[in-house]
N, C-alpha and C positions, 0 to 999 in steps of 0.2 A: 291300629295305624296301618295305612297302605304301604306295601313294599314297592319302592320305585327304583328302577335301575336304568342307567343310560351309559352304554359303552359304544361310542362312535367307532365305525369300522372303516378303515382306510381303503379307498378304491381309486382307480385311475380317473373316473368321472365323479364329479361332485353331484350327489344326489341328496334329496331331502332326508335328514336323519329320521330313523324310526324310533318312536317313543312307546315303550311298553309299560303299562300300569296294571299291576296285579291287585284286584279287589277281592277280598274274601267273600265267599258265597252268602255268608250270614250277615253281610253288611249291606244295608239299603242305600245309605247315603253317608259319605265321609267328607270332611273338609280336608282338601289337599293343599299343603303348603310346600310347593316344589320350586326350587331355584334351578333355572336352566342356564348352563354355561357353554352350550354347543354353538355351532355356526349360526349365522343369521339366517333364519328360515326363509324369510322373504327373498333374500338374495339367491338361496339355493333353488327355490321354485323358479325364479326367473332364468337361472343357468340351465335348469333341467328343461324348461320350455324351449330355450334357445337350441339346446342339443337336439331336442325332438324335432324342431323345425328344420334344422340342418339335415337330419336323417331323412325327413320327408323330401327335401330338395334332391338328395342323392337318389332316392327311390324313383323320383319322377324324371331324372335325367335320361337322355338318350345315350346309352353307354357306347353305341357305335361311334358317336361323335367324339367321345372321350378317347377311345382307342385310336381313332384317326388323328386326334390331336397328338398323341404320343408318337405317331408315325411321321409327323411333320406336315400333315395336310392342312392343319389349322395352326395359326400362331397363337401365342398366349402362354402364360406360365401356370402350370398346375401346382396347387398347394400340396404340402406334405410329401406323400409318396407318389405324386402324379395324379391324385384324385381331385377332380374339379368339384368343389362344393356348391358352386353357384353357376347357372348357365351364363351369367354375365361375365364370369372369369374368362370365358373363351372370347378372344378378341381377334379381329382381322386387320388391325391397325398396320402391322408390318407385312401383311401378305401382299406379294407383288400382284399388281393388276395386269391384265393381258387383253389387248384389243384384238378380237378375233378377226375383225374386218381387215387388219393388216395382211392376213394370209390370202384374202379373196380379192381385194381391190387392186387393180393394176394401176400403178403410179406413173401416169404420163409425164408429169413434171420431172420426176427423177430419170425417166427414160430419155427425155429430151436432153437433159444435162449430160447423161452418159454418152449419148450419140454425139453431141457436140465435142466433148472431150476426146472421143475416139477419132473423130475426123481431124481434130487439131494435132493429133500425135503422128509420129512416123509410123505408118502401118506395118512396115517391115519389123520394127522392134516389137510391136504388139503381137504380131502373128507368131513370134518365136516362143511365147509363154503358153504353156499347156495348163490351163486353169479350168477344171471342170465346173459346171454350174452347181449351185447349192443343192444339197440333197441328191446328188447324182449317184446312181447305182445301176448295176446290171441286174435285170430281173431274171432272165435266163437267155442263153444263146445270143441272139441279136436284138433283144428287147431291152430297152434302157428306160430309166425314169430320171427326172430331175425337176428343178424349178425353172422359171422362165429364163432362157438363155440370153446372156448379155454379150456385148462386143468382145469383152475380154475372154469369153469362152470359145470364140470362133476357131482358134487354132486347135483347141482340144476336139471340137466337133468334127473338124476335118479328118482327124485321125480315126474317127468312128466309121467313116465312109458311109454316112447315112443315106438311105434312099428316101425316107419319109420322116415327118415330124407330126405328131398328133397334139394339138393344143386344145385344152379344155376350158379356156376362158372365153367369155363372150365379146370382150373388147377387141377393137380393130388392131391388127398386127402392126408393129412399128415398121417404118420404111427401111431402115438400116438392116434389120433382120431379113426382111423380104428380099432385099438386094443380095445379101449373102446367100440365101437359099437358092435364088436363081443362078447365081454364080457357081454354086456347087451341085446344081441339078437336084435339089432336094424338094420333094413334093410336100406341100403343107396341107394337112387336114385339120379343120377347125370345127369342133363341136362344143359350142359355147354352153356351159351349164353353171348354174348357181351352186355354191357349196351348202351343205346342210346347216340350217340355222333354226333352232327351236323357236316357236312351235310350228311354223307354217311353211318355211322354205325347205324344200327337200330336193335331193339329187334325182334326176329323172332316170328311171330304170330303162326306158326306151333308149335314151342317149348312151347309157353305159353298154347296152346291147349292140348298138351301132359302133361304138368305140371298139368293142371286142372283135367285131368282124373286121375292122380296119387293122388292128394290131396283130391278129392271128394270121392274116393273110401273108404267106411268104413273099408275095410280090412287093410288099411294102416294107420288107425288112432288109437291112437294119432300120429300126424305128425307135425314135425317142418320144416318150410320152411326158407331157408337162402341163402344169397349171400355173398359177402365179408363184407359189412357194414350194411346189412339189410335195405338199403334205396331205391335204384332205381329199380333194377331188381325185388327184392322182392315186392317193392311198386307197380310196374306194375301188377304183378300176383295178389296181394291182391286187387288192384283196379278192376280187372276183376271179381274176386270172389264177390266183393261188388255189382257190376252190376248184377250178378246172383241172389243176394239177393234183388235186386230192390231198392238199395239205390239211392238217388238223387246224380247227378253229383257234386253238390255243397259240399255235405258232403264227398263224395269220395275224391275229390281234397283236401279238408281241412285235411283229414287224411293223404293222400300222402305227403303233405307239411310238416306236423308235423314230420314224420319220415325222410323225405329227407333233412331237414334243415342241414346246412345253404345254400344248393345249390339245389333248385328244377330244374328239366329239362323240358322245355316246350314240348319236344318231348315225354316224358313219359306221360304227361297229354293228349296229342293228341292221343297217342296209346291207353290209357285206354278208351278214349271217342269213338274212331273209330273202336275198335276191334269188329269183327262181332260175335255176341253171338249166332246166329241161330242154327248152327250145334251142338255146345257143349251144349247148353241149351237143345236141343232135346236129345242128347246123355245121359245127366244126368237125365232128366225127365223120360226117358224110364226105367232107372235102379232104380228109386225112390230115387235118391240122392238129389233131390230138392223137396220142399224148404228146406233150411238149418234151423235146429232148435236146440235150446238149450235143453240138456237132462233135 
């Protein structure tokens, strides 16, 4: 008779049971009458194949996406200990959408409404409030940056005693602001440029060079640089100025991201890094505009 032994081994994963049959060497053919009381073999094979399929899914996943998911860049719930077993588990349903054009397009309708409200108010009461424009900051010395200045910012701008304003948007400047600049004897420079938009719209390096010549000239200072929201175009110009100050790229990009939030643009960062400083650095050095120093 053949000796038959079956002792199932308990494991975390259900795998097909192993059956061992010992047949003596001197036996050519034996009739085996074996009763099997173990798990359903067909079900085990299906479970095993399912586990194998899931293992292949994990192997083929982009684990950079999984890590970013845990950092909050993607929404979605990871199963078990944060491991996403299927690519479809990553969802962007709850991820906030962001319209980049909001930062670049000048809203004339909103500007007209603000202008009318300003004219309807008592100007004396408005002029007593010191409200800086959005994203306002001092770059260094008498160089400032901000978003587009609105009427409620006029009193604050007076305190800066500006000589010049450099505008980086291509749209025509509103009448109310032009009246204020004339009243305060502020010279307006306007270099209209488009913001970086992948894949074909790019900030002009030539316009940035001209902008630097205007900003670095002491005769134009104190000067305020602005685009629409004071984020991307202004951020690129300020980033190049920081390179002229010999800041590290790490700190330059950190400052850019701070003002560009919630949507940084990789093409802006690339522009700041790859902009050729040689000619403009020589131009500024020959005129003793560099190095930039605090008074």
